[in-house]
Steps between C-alpha positions, in 0.01 A plus 500: 500500500615833408502798723218659312296191524599471858402860561175456311429189702585682819279791401229258409539315830527824696174620340343166573623498856388861543156402376505200729613718787220745421259208489639364827474849651143523376433152635666593831291820512190294427605249764560782747154644420351152525677447834368836619153401381545164664601673826191722473287196421650309796430796729147514366465125542625521858255783566222294341597199713493719812158631395384146433618390846322800653187413302520138615535618861198727450307213347586280797391777736178543301440124512552506878259793528246320286529193723454719808200670336352161412546387861334820624214455255452144622501621861251774414279252318508273805412797723216598268367144510522497879327837519228382261448190715484717814255733331278209402518369857414843637207530258370160616540606863331831429204332331471260795517794739230680302273195519574467872434872550167474319394206718628675814323821404172310478577332834592836656178650367300214651686532832446876500129450434489246784682739735261778404203272573652403837561870574137581418381221731737621773375857452142377542599301811683799645197715429285246689752494786507880505120508521510249786776695672300820459199324660724374780631852554147632513399222740813555710432875502148431625636271768749766596227759522293266714798428719571872542142561600515214751823635654344842538198344662725305736698808590183694568382215711827493693487875536158469664618222723808693600294794613282276701779329638 
């Protein structure tokens, strides 16, 4: 090979290597951009994973809350059933009490009527006793008057005897 050929070959190879270097630089620049993108993507992925973990924790908390709510609803349903049963029992008792009250009210009315009849009879008896007592008082008053007159007569008689005496 001659020097010119060698020089031409070297120029040719230098151009080729320069192009290859430019391509490698471009590839390295692309790789650097891709690595930067990859780093950004990894950061985003890590952030997404953290968000996903937070979301899973929230879901678990929500599931626990739902379970607690379900338990509370069951307890409330049981309380409502118990209250409904108590209300039915109270209604039965109340209706029985109303029936009892109605029968007692009739009995009380009858007893009151009987007491009133007894009171009327007692009033009549007391009136009779009062009339008898009034007669006794009149009779006793007459006896008292007679007795007073007799005492006066006796005293007059004694007074006459004492003067004679």
